[in-house]
Every structure is written in structure tokens, then in C-alpha cells.
Backbone as CSV, one residue per row, in Angstrom:
resi,resn,N_x,N_y,N_z,CA_x,CA_y,CA_z,C_x,C_y,C_z
1,MET,-3.326,-14.293,56.067,-4.319,-15.048,56.796,-5.577,-14.214,56.963
2,SER,-6.685,-14.887,57.031,-7.951,-14.239,57.292,-7.911,-13.606,58.666
3,ALA,-8.636,-12.529,58.819,-8.675,-11.866,60.114,-9.249,-12.782,61.183
4,LEU,-10.087,-13.725,60.804,-10.698,-14.626,61.776,-9.816,-15.811,62.130
5,ARG,-8.948,-16.212,61.265,-8.186,-17.434,61.493,-7.015,-17.184,62.409
6,ASP,-7.017,-17.906,63.496,-5.888,-17.880,64.416,-5.093,-19.152,64.188
7,PRO,-3.904,-19.051,63.632,-3.137,-20.247,63.314,-2.886,-21.162,64.505
8,GLY,-3.023,-20.670,65.720,-2.778,-21.491,66.887,-3.835,-22.553,67.132
9,HIS,-5.044,-22.378,66.602,-6.121,-23.325,66.864,-5.889,-24.705,66.286
10,GLY,-5.216,-24.797,65.185,-5.037,-26.090,64.531,-3.772,-26.818,64.949
11,GLY,-2.947,-26.167,65.731,-1.728,-26.796,66.200,-0.706,-27.007,65.102
12,ALA,0.201,-27.940,65.375,1.315,-28.207,64.466,0.833,-28.756,63.119
13,PHE,-0.235,-29.556,63.154,-0.766,-30.126,61.912,-1.172,-29.023,60.939
14,CYS,-1.980,-28.080,61.417,-2.451,-27.014,60.532,-1.323,-26.060,60.143
15,ALA,-0.355,-25.862,61.035,0.807,-25.036,60.683,1.573,-25.692,59.534
16,ALA,1.719,-27.009,59.592,2.404,-27.731,58.515,1.611,-27.659,57.212
17,VAL,0.300,-27.788,57.305,-0.546,-27.700,56.106,-0.434,-26.311,55.495
18,ARG,-0.445,-25.264,56.334,-0.302,-23.895,55.829,1.036,-23.724,55.106
19,LYS,2.091,-24.259,55.709,3.413,-24.131,55.094,3.464,-24.887,53.759
20,LEU,2.947,-26.106,53.730,2.911,-26.879,52.484,2.085,-26.180,51.413
21,ALA,0.929,-25.647,51.808,0.058,-24.953,50.844,0.761,-23.730,50.262
22,THR,1.500,-23.019,51.106,2.235,-21.844,50.638,3.340,-22.242,49.667
23,LEU,4.107,-23.248,50.034,5.182,-23.715,49.144,4.620,-24.260,47.829
24,TRP,3.504,-24.978,47.916,2.879,-25.548,46.720,2.387,-24.433,45.798
25,ALA,1.821,-23.373,46.374,1.362,-22.239,45.562,2.543,-21.527,44.906
26,LEU,3.650,-21.398,45.638,4.844,-20.789,45.042,5.355,-21.625,43.877
27,LEU,5.313,-22.941,44.033,5.689,-23.831,42.936,4.751,-23.632,41.740
28,GLY,3.472,-23.447,42.017,2.512,-23.150,40.948,2.847,-21.843,40.242
29,GLY,3.334,-20.872,41.013,3.768,-19.609,40.415,4.958,-19.807,39.492
30,VAL,5.868,-20.691,39.884,7.024,-21.009,39.026,6.541,-21.661,37.729
31,VAL,5.559,-22.550,37.849,4.989,-23.189,36.642,4.402,-22.119,35.722
32,LEU,3.685,-21.165,36.295,3.125,-20.088,35.460,4.217,-19.249,34.806
33,LEU,5.285,-18.985,35.533,6.396,-18.244,34.935,7.012,-19.020,33.771
34,LEU,7.118,-20.331,33.919,7.621,-21.159,32.819,6.674,-21.104,31.619
35,VAL,5.383,-21.112,31.880,4.399,-21.005,30.794,4.558,-19.665,30.077
36,VAL,4.733,-18.598,30.850,4.940,-17.280,30.241,6.217,-17.297,29.401
37,GLY,7.271,-17.909,29.930,8.524,-18.007,29.175,8.354,-18.768,27.873
38,ILE,7.626,-19.873,27.921,7.364,-20.659,26.714,6.608,-19.814,25.693
39,ASN,5.625,-19.060,26.158,4.851,-18.220,25.243,5.691,-17.081,24.677
40,MET,6.587,-16.519,25.490,7.471,-15.467,24.978,8.387,-16.022,23.884
41,VAL,8.969,-17.187,24.145,9.843,-17.823,23.151,9.055,-18.114,21.877
42,SER,7.818,-18.562,22.036,6.987,-18.880,20.881,6.683,-17.636,20.044
43,VAL,6.308,-16.547,20.723,5.965,-15.315,20.004,7.203,-14.734,19.329
44,ILE,8.303,-14.669,20.063,9.545,-14.126,19.487,10.029,-15.025,18.347
45,GLY,9.925,-16.333,18.543,10.310,-17.261,17.483,9.476,-17.091,16.235
46,THR,8.188,-16.852,16.404,7.297,-16.646,15.257,7.686,-15.381,14.487
47,ILE,8.074,-14.350,15.213,8.496,-13.106,14.563,9.706,-13.358,13.654
48,PHE,10.596,-14.227,14.112,11.809,-14.507,13.351,11.706,-15.755,12.488
49,GLY,10.482,-16.265,12.314,10.265,-17.381,11.402,10.561,-18.758,11.973
50,SER,10.671,-18.847,13.261,10.930,-20.139,13.898,9.838,-20.396,14.933
51,SER,9.175,-21.510,14.816,8.080,-21.774,15.751,8.558,-22.603,16.931
52,PHE,7.751,-22.653,17.945,8.006,-23.472,19.131,6.948,-24.566,19.113
53,PRO,7.305,-25.757,18.659,6.300,-26.812,18.555,5.768,-27.217,19.928
54,GLY,4.470,-27.322,20.015,3.843,-27.783,21.243,3.635,-26.727,22.302
55,ASP,3.836,-25.461,21.952,3.668,-24.411,22.957,2.249,-24.389,23.513
56,PHE,1.272,-24.620,22.666,-0.127,-24.617,23.120,-0.370,-25.757,24.100
57,GLU,0.185,-26.918,23.821,0.005,-28.077,24.700,0.620,-27.834,26.071
58,LEU,1.834,-27.297,26.093,2.505,-27.024,27.363,1.788,-25.927,28.148
59,THR,1.281,-24.931,27.423,0.519,-23.865,28.081,-0.743,-24.419,28.699
60,GLU,-1.450,-25.237,27.967,-2.694,-25.827,28.454,-2.456,-26.648,29.725
61,MET,-1.474,-27.518,29.694,-1.171,-28.357,30.851,-0.632,-27.528,32.017
62,GLY,0.254,-26.604,31.735,0.863,-25.790,32.785,-0.130,-24.913,33.511
63,VAL,-1.022,-24.275,32.778,-2.018,-23.408,33.414,-2.996,-24.233,34.247
64,ALA,-3.390,-25.392,33.751,-4.292,-26.255,34.518,-3.641,-26.689,35.826
65,VAL,-2.400,-27.119,35.745,-1.679,-27.547,36.951,-1.530,-26.373,37.914
66,ALA,-1.114,-25.228,37.410,-0.899,-24.056,38.268,-2.189,-23.617,38.959
67,ALA,-3.283,-23.627,38.232,-4.556,-23.201,38.831,-4.909,-24.072,40.040
68,PHE,-4.688,-25.361,39.921,-4.991,-26.255,41.044,-4.027,-26.056,42.207
69,THR,-2.781,-25.648,41.928,-1.824,-25.462,43.021,-2.212,-24.300,43.928
70,PHE,-3.008,-23.374,43.428,-3.390,-22.217,44.230,-4.581,-22.489,45.152
71,LEU,-5.364,-23.519,44.882,-6.566,-23.794,45.679,-6.280,-24.023,47.157
72,PRO,-5.297,-24.848,47.533,-5.043,-25.030,48.971,-4.627,-23.740,49.667
73,PHE,-3.813,-22.926,48.992,-3.391,-21.661,49.591,-4.583,-20.731,49.805
74,CYS,-5.465,-20.682,48.818,-6.670,-19.853,48.973,-7.481,-20.304,50.179
75,GLN,-7.539,-21.607,50.402,-8.301,-22.129,51.534,-7.649,-21.770,52.869
76,VAL,-6.356,-22.007,53.013,-5.706,-21.746,54.303,-5.552,-20.266,54.605
77,SER,-5.520,-19.447,53.581,-5.331,-18.015,53.807,-6.648,-17.251,53.856
78,GLY,-7.759,-17.938,53.629,-9.051,-17.257,53.640,-9.242,-16.363,52.434
79,ALA,-8.570,-16.678,51.337,-8.613,-15.838,50.143,-9.626,-16.322,49.112
80,ASN,-10.505,-17.233,49.498,-11.550,-17.663,48.576,-12.557,-16.549,48.371
81,VAL,-13.342,-16.664,47.339,-14.362,-15.668,47.050,-15.393,-15.691,48.170
82,THR,-15.709,-14.525,48.690,-16.718,-14.414,49.745,-17.731,-13.345,49.373
83,ALA,-18.862,-13.414,50.025,-19.911,-12.412,49.816,-19.952,-11.514,51.048
84,ASP,-18.954,-10.662,51.180,-18.809,-9.818,52.366,-19.985,-8.878,52.582
85,ILE,-20.691,-8.550,51.519,-21.828,-7.645,51.665,-22.904,-8.254,52.569
86,PHE,-22.993,-9.576,52.593,-23.993,-10.248,53.422,-23.512,-10.465,54.853
87,THR,-22.207,-10.445,55.062,-21.681,-10.737,56.396,-21.045,-9.524,57.070
88,ALA,-21.132,-8.362,56.443,-20.473,-7.168,56.981,-20.939,-6.837,58.395
89,GLY,-22.206,-7.020,58.693,-22.721,-6.695,60.015,-22.836,-7.894,60.934
90,ALA,-22.391,-9.045,60.474,-22.534,-10.272,61.262,-21.439,-10.370,62.317
91,SER,-21.738,-11.116,63.372,-20.755,-11.335,64.427,-19.672,-12.291,63.928
92,LYS,-18.558,-12.320,64.685,-17.472,-13.235,64.318,-17.965,-14.676,64.328
93,ARG,-18.845,-14.980,65.248,-19.364,-16.346,65.349,-20.146,-16.728,64.099
94,TRP,-20.990,-15.815,63.601,-21.776,-16.126,62.395,-20.891,-16.202,61.159
95,VAL,-19.918,-15.315,61.068,-18.979,-15.374,59.938,-18.219,-16.698,59.983
96,ALA,-17.816,-17.125,61.178,-17.124,-18.407,61.321,-18.028,-19.558,60.896
97,ARG,-19.306,-19.478,61.193,-20.238,-20.534,60.777,-20.339,-20.601,59.259
98,PHE,-20.389,-19.457,58.618,-20.415,-19.443,57.151,-19.096,-19.979,56.586
99,THR,-17.995,-19.621,57.236,-16.693,-20.128,56.813,-16.632,-21.638,56.977
100,LEU,-17.203,-22.144,58.064,-17.280,-23.598,58.268,-18.054,-24.270,57.144
101,LEU,-19.165,-23.672,56.759,-19.960,-24.229,55.667,-19.141,-24.252,54.374
102,GLY,-18.431,-23.170,54.103,-17.581,-23.117,52.912,-16.468,-24.146,52.959
103,ALA,-15.887,-24.338,54.149,-14.820,-25.336,54.300,-15.362,-26.743,54.104
104,LEU,-16.568,-26.976,54.579,-17.189,-28.290,54.393,-17.432,-28.555,52.906
105,VAL,-17.906,-27.545,52.196,-18.104,-27.674,50.744,-16.755,-27.941,50.057
106,ALA,-15.713,-27.211,50.462,-14.384,-27.414,49.866,-13.873,-28.824,50.144
107,LEU,-14.117,-29.327,51.348,-13.672,-30.676,51.697,-14.386,-31.722,50.847
108,VAL,-15.703,-31.602,50.755,-16.483,-32.562,49.947,-16.077,-32.459,48.474
109,PHE,-15.963,-31.240,47.986,-15.560,-30.974,46.605,-14.207,-31.621,46.308
110,SER,-13.240,-31.422,47.208,-11.903,-31.963,46.959,-11.887,-33.488,46.999
111,VAL,-12.637,-34.079,47.918,-12.673,-35.542,47.995,-13.321,-36.137,46.745
112,ILE,-14.412,-35.540,46.284,-15.065,-36.031,45.062,-14.128,-35.887,43.863
113,LEU,-13.456,-34.750,43.775,-12.537,-34.553,42.655,-11.330,-35.482,42.721
114,ILE,-10.825,-35.743,43.917,-9.714,-36.702,44.040,-10.159,-38.056,43.493
115,TRP,-11.319,-38.473,43.919,-11.874,-39.762,43.494,-11.990,-39.846,41.971
116,ARG,-12.644,-38.845,41.368,-12.900,-38.890,39.929,-11.632,-38.629,39.112
117,MET,-10.795,-37.699,39.574,-9.561,-37.398,38.832,-8.590,-38.574,38.895
118,PHE,-8.586,-39.304,39.994,-7.717,-40.475,40.094,-8.096,-41.497,39.023
119,PHE,-9.391,-41.769,38.906,-9.812,-42.731,37.887,-9.654,-42.166,36.477
120,GLY,-9.796,-40.862,36.320,-9.521,-40.235,35.031,-8.066,-40.383,34.645
121,MET,-7.177,-40.206,35.633,-5.744,-40.389,35.387,-5.446,-41.830,34.969
122,LEU,-6.069,-42.786,35.656,-5.861,-44.190,35.304,-6.326,-44.481,33.875
123,ASP,-7.441,-43.898,33.480,-7.928,-44.068,32.102,-6.964,-43.447,31.096
124,GLN,-6.499,-42.233,31.385,-5.552,-41.568,30.479,-4.290,-42.408,30.311
125,ARG,-3.862,-43.018,31.401,-2.658,-43.845,31.361,-2.914,-45.174,30.633
126,ALA,-4.051,-45.807,30.928,-4.369,-47.106,30.314,-4.520,-46.991,28.802
127,TYR,-5.128,-45.894,28.353,-5.340,-45.725,26.918,-4.187,-44.991,26.241
128,ASP,-3.161,-44.674,27.018,-1.948,-44.053,26.506,-2.222,-42.766,25.726
129,TYR,-3.100,-41.915,26.288,-3.385,-40.628,25.654,-2.187,-39.703,25.814
130,THR,-1.820,-39.060,24.723,-0.706,-38.118,24.735,-1.125,-36.843,24.017
131,THR,-0.327,-35.803,24.198,-0.578,-34.578,23.453,-0.233,-34.833,21.988
132,ALA,-0.843,-34.080,21.103,-0.724,-34.347,19.669,0.663,-34.071,19.101
133,ILE,1.298,-33.010,19.541,2.564,-32.616,18.914,3.777,-33.176,19.661
134,LEU,3.816,-32.985,20.966,4.979,-33.406,21.752,4.872,-34.832,22.279
135,ALA,3.711,-35.409,22.172,3.447,-36.771,22.665,3.747,-36.925,24.159
136,VAL,3.438,-35.880,24.929,3.578,-35.938,26.390,2.372,-36.701,26.926
137,PRO,2.588,-37.725,27.731,1.435,-38.435,28.310,0.582,-37.484,29.154
138,ILE,-0.694,-37.436,28.865,-1.600,-36.505,29.540,-1.730,-36.821,31.022
139,TRP,-1.589,-38.075,31.390,-1.776,-38.430,32.798,-0.723,-37.790,33.693
140,TYR,0.394,-37.359,33.137,1.411,-36.674,33.945,0.835,-35.436,34.633
141,ALA,-0.034,-34.717,33.940,-0.616,-33.502,34.512,-1.562,-33.807,35.669
142,PHE,-2.075,-35.021,35.710,-2.995,-35.385,36.781,-2.288,-35.510,38.131
143,LEU,-1.021,-35.881,38.127,-0.297,-36.109,39.380,-0.250,-34.860,40.269
144,PRO,0.237,-33.714,39.765,0.242,-32.536,40.635,-1.168,-32.037,40.967
145,VAL,-2.117,-32.276,40.078,-3.504,-31.893,40.368,-4.033,-32.708,41.544
146,LEU,-3.738,-34.002,41.568,-4.170,-34.847,42.686,-3.498,-34.427,43.990
147,VAL,-2.230,-34.055,43.923,-1.546,-33.552,45.122,-2.239,-32.271,45.599
148,SER,-2.559,-31.389,44.673,-3.240,-30.141,45.015,-4.581,-30.404,45.686
149,LEU,-5.330,-31.345,45.151,-6.638,-31.660,45.726,-6.510,-32.299,47.107
150,GLY,-5.493,-33.136,47.295,-5.249,-33.703,48.617,-4.887,-32.625,49.618
151,LEU,-4.062,-31.684,49.188,-3.688,-30.568,50.053,-4.883,-29.656,50.317
152,LEU,-5.760,-29.497,49.334,-6.988,-28.726,49.539,-7.872,-29.389,50.589
153,ALA,-7.981,-30.710,50.544,-8.776,-31.421,51.551,-8.197,-31.193,52.949
154,LEU,-6.875,-31.265,53.072,-6.235,-31.016,54.365,-6.434,-29.567,54.813
155,ALA,-6.351,-28.634,53.860,-6.556,-27.221,54.178,-7.994,-26.969,54.644
156,ALA,-8.950,-27.605,53.989,-10.344,-27.460,54.400,-10.557,-28.055,55.790
157,LEU,-9.904,-29.160,56.065,-9.981,-29.770,57.389,-9.420,-28.819,58.449
158,CYS,-8.316,-28.170,58.142,-7.751,-27.182,59.072,-8.696,-26.009,59.291
159,THR,-9.342,-25.567,58.233,-10.316,-24.489,58.383,-11.445,-24.934,59.301
160,LEU,-11.904,-26.167,59.133,-12.953,-26.692,60.021,-12.491,-26.693,61.477
161,ILE,-11.251,-27.104,61.706,-10.709,-27.132,63.069,-10.595,-25.723,63.633
162,GLU,-9.994,-24.826,62.867,-9.712,-23.480,63.349,-10.960,-22.640,63.536
163,GLU,-11.893,-22.749,62.607,-13.113,-21.936,62.699,-14.162,-22.576,63.596
164,GLY,-14.026,-23.879,63.845,-15.000,-24.579,64.690,-15.086,-24.003,66.084
165,ARG,-13.964,-23.596,66.640,-13.969,-23.017,67.984,-14.687,-21.677,68.011
166,ILE,-14.483,-20.897,66.996,-15.159,-19.591,66.941,-16.651,-19.791,66.729
167,ALA,-17.007,-20.670,65.802,-18.422,-20.902,65.489,-19.183,-21.474,66.686
168,SER,-18.519,-22.322,67.470,-19.199,-22.927,68.622,-19.190,-22.024,69.839
169,GLY,-18.395,-20.961,69.792,-18.342,-20.040,70.916,-17.318,-20.426,71.961
170,SER,-16.494,-21.454,71.680,-15.510,-21.887,72.671,-14.218,-21.083,72.603
171,ASP,-14.118,-20.175,71.630,-12.937,-19.337,71.524,-13.117,-18.127,72.432
172,ALA,-12.116,-17.794,73.182,-12.200,-16.686,74.151,-12.283,-15.322,73.482
173,HIS,-11.920,-15.230,72.208,-11.895,-13.943,71.515,-13.177,-13.591,70.792
174,VAL,-14.232,-14.381,70.967,-15.467,-14.125,70.221,-16.277,-13.054,70.890
């Protein structure tokens, strides 16, 4: 957790979001491990003259899904990219205000992406787009991405709740 984030500010809702984001990120890690396994099998198979058909397709989909699974965790844990050089001398209240701005951007970003990715998924499904070799429907990859974006929106909302007290000065620890 970020040094500024007090998990108590968001109550049970934010505690649940933090737990879900953590579990979702761990699941994303499992997906990455599976991608690594697929690539190992592919490389070893190539050495022995046997290929793994569709390894590139599975890697592409798996890495995309995994990358999105980490976004909510980065938000709830305060692990997003920051420009600490600009805030090193700032008060907790000012850092919280910048964090609020970042959370607002993350919330808007996630809502816009949910909207557009949902319709993109519907198009992929309607036109029956599949991967070239394995014929896996591409819209399948959109489902966990949409879950990730929904969880990111909830995580950003929790950041707004938790940092709002510090930014407004209503937190006793400021």
C-alpha cells in the first residue's frame, strides 16, 4: 500500500475492492506463467523438430489479458507511475490532491475503455473474428479485460474516497 493510503478510510467496500484487485492480479500472474510455459514448450519443441501451433496467438492474447489484470492492483496499491521528484517536498495534503487527480484520470480512462471495449467485443463476436491458426474467438479475450477495467474503475473510486479526506484536510493525520 502507498504510504498515504489508509485502508480504513474506504471501509468494507474498499477493503473488498483491494482484495479482489489483489486476487485478480495473482490470476494475471498465473496467465503469464502459462504464457511462459507455452513459449518454453514451443522453443523446446522447435529444437526437437516439433512445433507448437498457435503459440504466438496464445502469447498475444495471454499477455494482453495479463497486462490489464495488473491495472486495478496498481491503482489500489499506489504502484502507478509517479513523478516523485516534483512532490518530494510537498505536504501530504498536496500529494493527496495529485493522487486524487490521478485517480480521477484513471476512473475516466477506465469508463471510456469499458464503453469502447464492450462495443469492440460485440463487433468481434458479431463478425466471428478468430485467431488464424487455432481459430479461438478473439472476443473471449475481451471478457477478462472488461472485468479488469471494471475493477480499475472501482479501485480508482476507492482511491478518490481514501485520498479525499487527506486532500480536504479532514484526516486527523495530515
